[in-house]
N, C-alpha and C positions, 0 to 999 in steps of 0.2 A: 504494500500500500504506500502510495506517495503522499506524504504529509504536506499540505499546501497552506500558504498564507497569501492573503490578498491585501494590497496596500494601495489606496487611491483616495485623494481628497474629495472625490465626488461619491456620495452615498449611492446614487443610481448606478454608477459604474461598478461599485462593489456588489450590489444586488445582482447585476447581470452575470458577473463572473462567479459569484457564489452559486447561482442557479446552474450555470454551465458545469461547475465542478461536481455538483450533486448528480448530474446525469452520467458521469463517468465512473464506473465501478472501481477502477484502480486509483482514484483520487479520494483523499480525505481532507476536508477543510478543517484546520485546527485553530485558525485565528484570522480575523480581518479587522482592518482599522483605517480610519481616515487620517490618522496621525502617524507620520513616518517615524517619529521618535518613539512613540509607544510600540510600534511594530518592531523597531530595532531592539528595544529592551526585551520584548518577547523572544526574539530570535536568539539573543545572547543567553537566555535562560532555558530554552527548550530545543528539542531536536526538530528541525524543519528540513524538508528536502527541496521544496520548490516554492518560489515566491513570484506571484504575478504583481508586477511593480509599475506604478505610474511614474512618469519622469518629472513632469512639472507639478511640484507640490510646494506649499509654503514650509518654512523652517528647514527642510532638508529635501533636495531634489533627488531623483532616482539615481543619477550618476554618482553623486556623493554617497548615497545609501550603499550602492554596490561596492564602492571603494572601502567603506567601513566594514562591510560584511566579509570581504576578502575571501571568497570561496567557501564560506561556511555552509552555503546552500546554493542551488542553481537559481537563475533568474530568467523569467520571461517578461520582457518590457511591454507595457501597454501605454500607448500614447497617441495623440492626434497629430504629432509633429515628427516628420521624417528626418529632420536635420540632426537628431540625436542618435540615429541608428549606428553610425560608426563608433561613437563613444560606447554604445552598448556592447557591440561585438568585440571591441578592444578590451572590455572588462569581462569577456567570456559569457555574455548572455546566450541562453539557449535559443531564443527566438525574439522577434520584434513584431508585436501585433499593433496594427494601425486601427484606431477607433473610427467609426463604430465597428466592433468586433463581431463577426458572425460566429455561430457555433462551429461551422465547418472549419473555419480558419483557426479557431481556438483548439479544436480537436487535433489539427495537424501539429500545432505546437506541443500538445500533450504527447502525441506519438513520438515526437523528437526527444522529449524529456524521457519517455519510457525507454527508448533505444539507448539513451545515455546511461540511465541507471542499470539497465540490463547488461550493457557492456562493462560497466564499472564492477558489477557483481561477478561477471564472468570474463575477466581480462584475457585469458588464454584463448577462448573462443573468438573474441573480438579480433585478436591479433591474427588468427587463422583466416578470418574473413578478409581482412585487409590484404594479407599476403597472397591470397588466391584470386583476388579481383584484378584482372589485367586492365591496364590503362594504355590506350593507343598512343604511341609517341610520334606518329606521322600520319599524313593523309596524302592521297593523290587527288589533284584537281585538274579539270579539263580547261586548257587554254585554247587559243584559236587553232594551233597546229599540233599540240601534243598534250600528254599527261605529265604534270609536274608534281614531284614529290616535295612536300613541305613538312618540316619538323614542327609538330604542334607547339613545342616550347619556344619556337621563333616567332610565333604569331602574336601580335600586339592587339589588333582589333580587325573587324571586318565590316565593310560598308556595303550595303545592298543598293543596287542601282537597276531597278526594273528587272530585266532578265539576266543580269550578270552581277558579280560582286567584285569589289576591290579588297584584296587581302594585304594588310599592312604588316610586314615583318620587321625584324630589327634592322634589316639591310635593304629591303626592296618593297615595291608595290606590285602585286601580281593580280592581273585581271583574269577571272575565271568565268566561263560560260555556263553558269548555273545561278539559281536564285538563293537568297539568304536562308530560306526555309530548308533547302537541301543541305546547306552548310551546317545549319543547326542540328539536323539529324546525323550528320557525319562526324561532328566533333564531340569529344567526351564531355558530358554534362558536369562532371566534377571540376573541369578546368575552364569551361566557357559558359557565358550567360548571355541571353538575349536581353538587351536593355532598351531597345527602341525598335520600331518597325523597320528601321533601316540600319541597325547596328547590333553587332555582337562584340563582346570584349573578353579578353583572357583575364581571369580573375587575379592571377598572380602577377599581372603586369600593371595593375592599378596603383597609381601613386597616391591619389586622394579622391575623396568624394565631397562635393559641396552642393547641398541642396539638390538641384536637378542636373548637375554636371559631374561627369567622371573624367578625371585627368589621367592620361596614359602618355608617357613620353612628352611630345610637344602637342599632342592632340587633346581637344576638349570634346567629349562624347555626350550627347544629350541622353538623359534618363527619362523615358516616357512613363506617364502615370500608369498605363496598362501593365507595364513590366516591372514596376517598382517593387511590389511585394515579393514576386518571384526572385528578383535580383538580390534583395536583402536575405531571403531564405538561402540562396546559393552561398552568399558570404558566410552566413551562420553555419552552414553545413561544413565549411572548410576550416572552421575554428578548431 
């Protein structure tokens, strides 16, 4: 059973999450509060596995809360503001839920937490899964006259242009006669994420994220609203 705490300065937000928690058999709500200091005191005195934590709160914000907790429990951030996502993942948050939170999206975060705790309890099994999961280190793409082999680690980002794509690597720009959807199917999902209808990025090549902009090398890539949630999930999965 995963012992849960909910912290949010809005009582309605707490009621929603409390209701969601009650619907999942593997979760047990042990405490909830609109006061982050009160919740912090509870955490220091009791065993807690998972905290659903708002970011913008009076007295103590969510990022400060995570730094004080320092890994005593796992955190799922809940907020209406996307600009704090990177702070959350840098502090090892399991997931980042944007309000209003649907039950479906809440449950995906819970599954991620369940996988974490299962792996923690069975570290040898988790290691075997990682070792036996192959990751492609190259792809072949069709250019005008030939097939070109590209090492996936060399790819910075991909720009879709109607019926062809421009693949930007560390040293060159390659034009391939296929669409961005095909590229999305071809590239390993643990390494690449669709961030816009016209762009994919290599997650490990990102220098920084600022609001709706992703910085890679000298390029500024737009982050589309439709892809935002999935993008932050991809970042979280690679923590």
